[in-house]
SEBA-367601 format. One record per residue (C-alpha): residue in three letters; x, y, z. Coordinates in nm, 4 decimals, decimal comma. Layout:
// SEBA-367601
+------+----------+----------+----------+
| rest |        u |        v |        w |
+------+----------+----------+----------+
|  ala |        X |        Y |        Z |
...
+------+----------+----------+----------+
// end
This chain:
// SEBA-367601
+------+----------+----------+----------+
| rest |        u |        v |        w |
+------+----------+----------+----------+
|  met |  12,0633 |   7,9566 |  -3,3582 |
|  lys |  12,0453 |   8,3028 |  -3,4956 |
|  ile |  12,3478 |   8,3900 |  -3,7951 |
|  ser |  12,3961 |   8,7411 |  -3,5993 |
|  gln |  12,5670 |   8,5523 |  -3,2886 |
|  val |  12,8507 |   8,4412 |  -3,4998 |
|  lys |  13,0668 |   8,7608 |  -3,4527 |
|  ser |  13,2697 |   8,7284 |  -3,7687 |
|  ser |  13,0773 |   8,8600 |  -4,0920 |
|  glu |  13,2756 |   8,6966 |  -4,3457 |
|  ile |  13,2858 |   8,3330 |  -4,4388 |
|  lys |  13,6488 |   8,1915 |  -4,3991 |
|  asn |  13,6618 |   7,8992 |  -4,2365 |
|  leu |  13,3580 |   7,6871 |  -4,2931 |
|  asp |  13,4949 |   7,4224 |  -4,0399 |
|  val |  13,5091 |   7,6898 |  -3,7149 |
|  leu |  13,1703 |   7,8407 |  -3,8075 |
|  ala |  12,9829 |   7,5120 |  -3,8110 |
|  lys |  13,1493 |   7,4640 |  -3,4980 |
|  gln |  13,0222 |   7,7842 |  -3,3471 |
|  val |  12,6527 |   7,6796 |  -3,4870 |
|  val |  12,6654 |   7,3497 |  -3,3230 |
|  glu |  12,7900 |   7,5235 |  -2,9530 |
|  gly |  12,5191 |   7,7956 |  -2,9872 |
|  phe |  12,2436 |   7,5530 |  -3,0361 |
|  ile |  12,3524 |   7,3295 |  -2,7603 |
|  thr |  12,3696 |   7,6174 |  -2,5448 |
|  gly |  12,0300 |   7,6822 |  -2,6475 |
|  leu |  11,8982 |   7,3395 |  -2,6229 |
|  his |  11,9884 |   7,2763 |  -2,2648 |
|  lys |  11,7338 |   7,6231 |  -2,2073 |
|  ser |  11,4959 |   7,5019 |  -2,3831 |
|  pro |  11,2082 |   7,2436 |  -2,3744 |
|  phe |  11,4423 |   6,9922 |  -2,5419 |
|  his |  11,6837 |   6,9670 |  -2,2745 |
|  gly |  11,5518 |   6,6201 |  -2,2094 |
|  phe |  11,7165 |   6,4558 |  -2,5174 |
|  ser |  12,0556 |   6,3141 |  -2,4749 |
|  val |  12,3401 |   6,5014 |  -2,6228 |
|  glu |  12,6170 |   6,3021 |  -2,5369 |
|  phe |  12,9423 |   6,3986 |  -2,7480 |
|  ser |  13,2074 |   6,2089 |  -2,6063 |
|  glu |  13,4889 |   6,0705 |  -2,8488 |
|  his |  13,5308 |   5,8139 |  -2,5465 |
|  lys |  13,3361 |   5,5537 |  -2,3417 |
|  leu |  13,3592 |   5,3925 |  -2,0293 |
|  tyr |  13,6093 |   5,1068 |  -1,9888 |
|  asn |  13,4329 |   4,8029 |  -1,8870 |
|  lys |  13,5858 |   4,4939 |  -1,6830 |
|  gly |  13,6911 |   4,2089 |  -1,9327 |
|  glu |  13,7200 |   4,4450 |  -2,2173 |
|  ser |  14,0275 |   4,4838 |  -2,4243 |
|  thr |  14,2754 |   4,7136 |  -2,2874 |
|  arg |  14,4372 |   4,7840 |  -2,6371 |
|  his |  14,2167 |   5,1222 |  -2,6792 |
|  ile |  14,2818 |   5,2610 |  -2,3664 |
|  asp |  14,3205 |   5,6412 |  -2,3649 |
|  trp |  14,6228 |   5,6282 |  -2,0825 |
|  lys |  14,6618 |   6,0186 |  -2,1147 |
|  leu |  14,3163 |   6,0554 |  -2,0085 |
|  phe |  14,3308 |   5,7966 |  -1,7137 |
|  ala |  14,6185 |   6,0160 |  -1,5937 |
|  lys |  14,3918 |   6,3423 |  -1,5981 |
|  thr |  14,0767 |   6,1582 |  -1,4556 |
|  glu |  14,2163 |   5,8652 |  -1,2890 |
|  lys |  13,9410 |   5,6733 |  -1,4231 |
|  leu |  13,9495 |   5,4225 |  -1,7316 |
|  tyr |  13,7853 |   5,5362 |  -2,0906 |
|  thr |  13,8508 |   5,3587 |  -2,4634 |
|  lys |  13,8645 |   5,5174 |  -2,7517 |
|  lys |  13,5703 |   5,4860 |  -2,9734 |
|  tyr |  13,6295 |   5,4166 |  -3,3691 |
|  glu |  13,4268 |   5,4625 |  -3,6946 |
|  glu |  13,3171 |   5,1067 |  -3,6834 |
|  glu |  13,1521 |   5,1804 |  -3,3370 |
|  thr |  12,9568 |   5,4661 |  -3,5376 |
|  asn |  12,5703 |   5,4346 |  -3,4499 |
|  leu |  12,4175 |   5,6188 |  -3,7391 |
|  arg |  12,4489 |   5,6836 |  -4,1390 |
|  cys |  12,3453 |   5,9852 |  -4,2342 |
|  his |  12,3445 |   6,1011 |  -4,5950 |
|  ile |  12,3066 |   6,4646 |  -4,7044 |
|  ile |  12,1971 |   6,5887 |  -5,0156 |
|  ile |  12,1990 |   6,9304 |  -5,1917 |
|  asp |  12,0091 |   7,0776 |  -5,5032 |
|  asn |  12,3195 |   7,3254 |  -5,6536 |
|  ser |  12,1034 |   7,4486 |  -5,9400 |
|  ala |  12,0516 |   7,7830 |  -6,0443 |
|  ser |  11,7547 |   7,8447 |  -5,8649 |
|  met |  11,8945 |   7,7827 |  -5,5366 |
|  his |  12,1638 |   8,0437 |  -5,5956 |
|  tyr |  11,8881 |   8,2795 |  -5,5046 |
|  pro |  11,9088 |   8,5868 |  -5,4258 |
|  ile |  12,1980 |   8,6751 |  -5,6486 |
|  leu |  12,4590 |   8,8123 |  -5,4360 |
|  gln |  12,8162 |   8,9505 |  -5,5304 |
|  lys |  12,9302 |   8,7996 |  -5,2179 |
|  gln |  12,7888 |   8,6124 |  -4,9815 |
|  thr |  12,8254 |   8,6643 |  -4,5796 |
|  leu |  12,7016 |   8,5443 |  -4,2899 |
|  asn |  12,3817 |   8,7919 |  -4,2452 |
|  asn |  12,3817 |   8,7794 |  -4,6315 |
|  leu |  12,3580 |   8,4560 |  -4,8036 |
|  asn |  12,1584 |   8,2935 |  -5,0871 |
|  lys |  11,9820 |   7,9337 |  -5,0287 |
|  val |  12,2476 |   7,7266 |  -5,1481 |
|  gly |  12,5244 |   7,9216 |  -4,8849 |
|  phe |  12,2416 |   7,8733 |  -4,6339 |
|  ser |  12,2266 |   7,4938 |  -4,6993 |
|  val |  12,5825 |   7,4397 |  -4,6981 |
|  ile |  12,6324 |   7,5913 |  -4,3631 |
|  ala |  12,3172 |   7,3752 |  -4,2477 |
|  ala |  12,4916 |   7,1000 |  -4,3881 |
|  ala |  12,8539 |   7,2041 |  -4,2604 |
|  ser |  12,6665 |   7,2548 |  -3,8694 |
|  leu |  12,4965 |   6,9108 |  -3,9279 |
|  met |  12,8395 |   6,7125 |  -3,9817 |
|  glu |  12,9877 |   6,8647 |  -3,6984 |
|  ile |  12,6682 |   6,7743 |  -3,4910 |
|  leu |  12,7070 |   6,4214 |  -3,6537 |
|  lys |  13,0912 |   6,4193 |  -3,5758 |
|  arg |  13,0484 |   6,4741 |  -3,2054 |
|  gln |  12,7169 |   6,1724 |  -3,2001 |
|  arg |  13,0215 |   5,9375 |  -3,3627 |
|  asp |  12,7641 |   5,9338 |  -3,6602 |
|  ala |  12,9083 |   5,8481 |  -4,0324 |
|  val |  12,8082 |   6,1171 |  -4,3040 |
|  gly |  12,7818 |   6,0607 |  -4,6566 |
|  leu |  12,7476 |   6,3421 |  -4,9395 |
|  ser |  12,5649 |   6,3790 |  -5,2698 |
|  ile |  12,5480 |   6,6999 |  -5,4770 |
|  tyr |  12,3280 |   6,7149 |  -5,7781 |
|  ser |  12,2457 |   7,0241 |  -6,0422 |
|  asp |  12,1923 |   6,9440 |  -6,4382 |
|  asn |  12,4321 |   6,6368 |  -6,3099 |
|  tyr |  12,5218 |   6,4275 |  -6,0599 |
|  glu |  12,8311 |   6,6796 |  -5,9393 |
|  tyr |  12,9352 |   6,4765 |  -5,6362 |
|  tyr |  12,8990 |   6,1626 |  -5,4311 |
|  ala |  13,1126 |   6,0594 |  -5,1187 |
|  pro |  12,9507 |   5,7345 |  -4,9347 |
|  glu |  12,8573 |   5,7483 |  -4,5324 |
|  lys |  13,1820 |   5,7405 |  -4,3250 |
|  gly |  13,3201 |   5,8543 |  -3,9821 |
|  ser |  13,6244 |   5,9622 |  -3,9773 |
|  glu |  13,7985 |   6,3050 |  -3,9622 |
|  arg |  13,9800 |   6,3166 |  -4,3118 |
|  his |  13,6589 |   6,1993 |  -4,5047 |
|  arg |  13,4631 |   6,5164 |  -4,2920 |
|  asn |  13,7847 |   6,7613 |  -4,4294 |
|  met |  13,7075 |   6,6111 |  -4,7468 |
|  leu |  13,3126 |   6,7039 |  -4,7751 |
|  leu |  13,3868 |   7,0458 |  -4,6087 |
|  his |  13,6406 |   7,1045 |  -4,9005 |
|  gln |  13,3544 |   6,9850 |  -5,1558 |
|  leu |  13,0897 |   7,1983 |  -4,9890 |
|  glu |  13,3103 |   7,4917 |  -4,9696 |
|  gln |  13,3286 |   7,4759 |  -5,3487 |
|  leu |  12,9645 |   7,5549 |  -5,3538 |
|  phe |  13,0218 |   7,9087 |  -5,2352 |
|  lys |  13,2347 |   7,9330 |  -5,5948 |
|  ser |  12,9729 |   7,7601 |  -5,8256 |
|  pro |  12,8459 |   7,9534 |  -6,0836 |
|  gly |  12,5102 |   7,8968 |  -6,0123 |
|  asn |  12,3750 |   7,8494 |  -6,3468 |
|  lys |  12,2655 |   7,5273 |  -6,3718 |
|  thr |  11,8885 |   7,3592 |  -6,4233 |
|  thr |  11,7921 |   7,0407 |  -6,2821 |
|  glu |  11,5101 |   6,7723 |  -6,3060 |
|  thr |  11,5729 |   6,6754 |  -5,8823 |
|  tyr |  11,3855 |   6,3662 |  -5,9138 |
|  gln |  11,5980 |   6,1944 |  -6,1790 |
|  phe |  11,8958 |   6,2331 |  -5,9602 |
|  leu |  11,7519 |   6,1513 |  -5,6483 |
|  his |  11,6477 |   5,8227 |  -5,8108 |
|  glu |  12,0413 |   5,8007 |  -5,8848 |
|  ile |  12,1019 |   5,8635 |  -5,5431 |
|  ala |  11,8685 |   5,6083 |  -5,4040 |
|  glu |  12,0518 |   5,3651 |  -5,5909 |
|  lys |  12,3772 |   5,4461 |  -5,3982 |
|  ile |  12,2485 |   5,3943 |  -5,0475 |
|  his |  12,2183 |   5,0472 |  -4,9706 |
|  arg |  12,2648 |   5,0433 |  -4,5624 |
|  arg |  11,9792 |   5,1975 |  -4,3684 |
|  ser |  12,0339 |   5,5836 |  -4,3344 |
|  leu |  11,9025 |   5,8663 |  -4,2523 |
|  ile |  11,8603 |   6,1155 |  -4,5420 |
|  phe |  11,8735 |   6,4930 |  -4,5025 |
|  leu |  11,7824 |   6,6554 |  -4,8564 |
|  phe |  11,8181 |   7,0380 |  -4,9196 |
|  thr |  11,6221 |   7,1748 |  -5,2305 |
|  asp |  11,3735 |   7,4679 |  -5,2801 |
|  met |  11,1502 |   7,1979 |  -5,4834 |
|  phe |  11,1805 |   7,3991 |  -5,8012 |
|  gln |  11,1887 |   7,2023 |  -6,1392 |
|  thr |  11,1358 |   7,3036 |  -6,4769 |
|  ser |  10,9371 |   7,0440 |  -6,6781 |
|  thr |  10,7993 |   6,7752 |  -6,4506 |
|  ser |  10,5256 |   6,6946 |  -6,2144 |
|  asn |  10,5715 |   6,6627 |  -5,8437 |
|  lys |  10,4210 |   6,3208 |  -5,8393 |
|  glu |  10,7533 |   6,2278 |  -6,0256 |
|  leu |  10,9599 |   6,4224 |  -5,7492 |
|  phe |  10,7855 |   6,2530 |  -5,4869 |
|  glu |  10,8154 |   5,9062 |  -5,6716 |
|  ala |  11,2113 |   5,9738 |  -5,6339 |
|  leu |  11,1328 |   6,0875 |  -5,2477 |
|  arg |  10,9792 |   5,7470 |  -5,1983 |
|  his |  11,2459 |   5,5344 |  -5,3522 |
|  leu |  11,4942 |   5,7366 |  -5,0963 |
|  lys |  11,2794 |   5,5838 |  -4,8446 |
|  tyr |  11,3373 |   5,2231 |  -4,9885 |
|  asn |  11,5861 |   4,9835 |  -4,7377 |
|  lys |  11,3439 |   5,1735 |  -4,4462 |
|  his |  11,5602 |   5,5087 |  -4,4850 |
|  glu |  11,4253 |   5,8116 |  -4,3108 |
|  val |  11,3767 |   6,1055 |  -4,5030 |
|  val |  11,3764 |   6,4718 |  -4,3963 |
|  leu |  11,2908 |   6,7036 |  -4,6682 |
|  phe |  11,4109 |   7,0529 |  -4,5846 |
|  his |  11,2131 |   7,3576 |  -4,8062 |
|  thr |  11,4518 |   7,5878 |  -4,8650 |
|  phe |  11,3164 |   7,9356 |  -4,9538 |
|  asp |  11,3885 |   8,3127 |  -4,9173 |
|  ser |  11,0673 |   8,4223 |  -4,7027 |
|  lys |  11,1135 |   8,7792 |  -4,7740 |
|  thr |  11,0906 |   8,7673 |  -5,1750 |
|  glu |  10,9930 |   8,4033 |  -5,2804 |
|  phe |  10,7153 |   8,4141 |  -4,9884 |
|  asn |  10,5820 |   8,7365 |  -4,9299 |
|  leu |  10,7043 |   8,9110 |  -5,2737 |
|  ala |  10,8575 |   9,1710 |  -5,0084 |
|  phe |  10,9778 |   9,4203 |  -5,3328 |
|  ser |  10,9284 |   9,7946 |  -5,3950 |
|  ser |  10,6333 |   9,9002 |  -5,5254 |
|  thr |  10,8043 |  10,0039 |  -5,9280 |
|  pro |  10,7224 |   9,7705 |  -6,1944 |
|  lys |  10,9514 |   9,4830 |  -6,2022 |
|  lys |  11,0927 |   9,2684 |  -6,4620 |
|  phe |  11,1124 |   8,8817 |  -6,3218 |
|  val |  11,3436 |   8,6390 |  -6,4818 |
|  asp |  11,3519 |   8,2819 |  -6,4209 |
|  val |  11,6750 |   8,1845 |  -6,3100 |
|  glu |  11,6535 |   7,8651 |  -6,4964 |
|  thr |  11,4805 |   7,8749 |  -6,8033 |
|  lys |  11,5451 |   8,2736 |  -6,8372 |
|  gln |  11,1648 |   8,3354 |  -6,9172 |
|  glu |  11,0782 |   8,7027 |  -6,8272 |
|  ile |  10,7536 |   8,8620 |  -6,6995 |
|  asn |  10,6660 |   9,2282 |  -6,5790 |
|  val |  10,4776 |   9,2131 |  -6,2518 |
|  phe |  10,3569 |   9,5233 |  -6,0622 |
|  ser |  10,4342 |   9,3465 |  -5,7728 |
|  glu |  10,1525 |   9,5457 |  -5,5041 |
|  asn |   9,8654 |   9,4238 |  -5,7553 |
|  ser |   9,9861 |   9,0700 |  -5,7456 |
|  lys |  10,1437 |   9,0242 |  -5,3870 |
|  glu |   9,8083 |   8,8904 |  -5,2541 |
|  ala |   9,6920 |   8,6328 |  -5,5184 |
|  tyr |  10,0508 |   8,5444 |  -5,5460 |
|  val |  10,1188 |   8,4624 |  -5,1354 |
|  leu |   9,7942 |   8,2373 |  -5,0705 |
|  gln |   9,9376 |   8,0550 |  -5,4438 |
|  val |  10,2752 |   8,0029 |  -5,2369 |
|  gln |  10,0542 |   7,9254 |  -4,9376 |
|  asp |   9,9028 |   7,6539 |  -5,1150 |
|  tyr |  10,1645 |   7,5230 |  -5,2936 |
|  phe |  10,3597 |   7,4817 |  -4,9260 |
|  asn |  10,0681 |   7,3126 |  -4,7888 |
|  lys |  10,0667 |   7,0762 |  -5,0825 |
|  leu |  10,3905 |   6,9889 |  -5,0242 |
|  lys |  10,4230 |   6,9327 |  -4,6361 |
|  asn |  10,0283 |   6,7175 |  -4,6701 |
|  asn |  10,2558 |   6,4892 |  -4,9788 |
|  cys |  10,5372 |   6,4183 |  -4,7751 |
|  leu |  10,2746 |   6,3327 |  -4,4762 |
|  gln |  10,1052 |   6,0778 |  -4,7458 |
|  tyr |  10,4627 |   5,9642 |  -4,7978 |
|  lys |  10,6139 |   5,9538 |  -4,4326 |
|  ile |  10,8918 |   6,1920 |  -4,5251 |
|  asp |  10,9576 |   6,4767 |  -4,2439 |
|  tyr |  10,8933 |   6,8150 |  -4,4184 |
|  val |  11,0853 |   7,1072 |  -4,2779 |
|  pro |  11,0538 |   7,4708 |  -4,4599 |
|  leu |  11,3588 |   7,6055 |  -4,4113 |
|  asp |  11,3397 |   8,0246 |  -4,4051 |
|  ile |  11,7145 |   8,1590 |  -4,4892 |
|  thr |  11,6336 |   8,5062 |  -4,2731 |
|  lys |  11,6494 |   8,2626 |  -3,9915 |
|  gly |  11,9053 |   8,0494 |  -3,7961 |
|  tyr |  11,9658 |   7,6915 |  -3,7934 |
|  thr |  11,7963 |   7,5523 |  -3,5220 |
|  asp |  11,4976 |   7,3872 |  -3,7329 |
|  val |  11,7884 |   7,1903 |  -3,8937 |
|  leu |  12,0219 |   7,0412 |  -3,6180 |
|  leu |  11,6289 |   6,9577 |  -3,3810 |
|  ala |  11,5601 |   6,7882 |  -3,6857 |
|  tyr |  11,8767 |   6,5664 |  -3,6624 |
|  leu |  11,8079 |   6,4833 |  -3,2926 |
|  leu |  11,4175 |   6,4123 |  -3,3353 |
|  gln |  11,5019 |   6,1910 |  -3,5960 |
|  arg |  11,8026 |   5,9994 |  -3,4072 |
|  lys |  11,5535 |   5,9708 |  -3,1109 |
|  lys |  11,3502 |   5,7989 |  -3,3609 |
|  phe |  11,6218 |   5,5802 |  -3,4915 |
+------+----------+----------+----------+
// end
């Protein structure tokens, strides 16, 4: 779903926005080659003869003349854990105010995560959340209750207000998160893969740790294609400042663009190949586009589970 499909330009209610994103996705799904996927979002199941009548929804029976029983948290089908990188580089581009048509990387990740939580709710799947930057900022285990989901939405909304001036070593916190998730889960990681001092080898060792206990891992590599990939700046000389290390470099972008794009393409290809080697699903997420790839990745993984 493209952001422009949502009427309001201001981010006022994350829950409502997530519902709009998911509804748009489902509408598009039925018109796409993926219409064969099972997208049954009922919170009830048909009553089977011999089952306890304790959980029959009598109000629904009065409307439909069919017996349905309510589904509860313990009947959750799948456990999912969402991880969000909240480091300074994820707050790029630097924006005075975020709107639906003008998001930075962490803002895009927040809406994507809230949309995942909405579709998880409809599928009766449990969800947990981890947020990290220069420390392990937040952790909540996987649960399926509405109260738990509202708590996570509140935590996600705080990321719109966070200062975004922290460095991070992603690999360090992925190891910590891996130690907390014991039961087999589907893990979604939103990160731009920028680190200040460590090698990709250590980072992928941490991702391998996440796959312990037969977890499935999806890496949402979050980036801004306009400037981070295509270096689409004006032709005048620019001073570039690293948002985490504060290092500065003067660049005439037109002269550097061709070599830069080739290096970035090579880096993306290496990430993809490394993920393939470690059996991690790699999904590049361009924040200038919509959320279809995020929600489709969930459905594909759920089908594999």
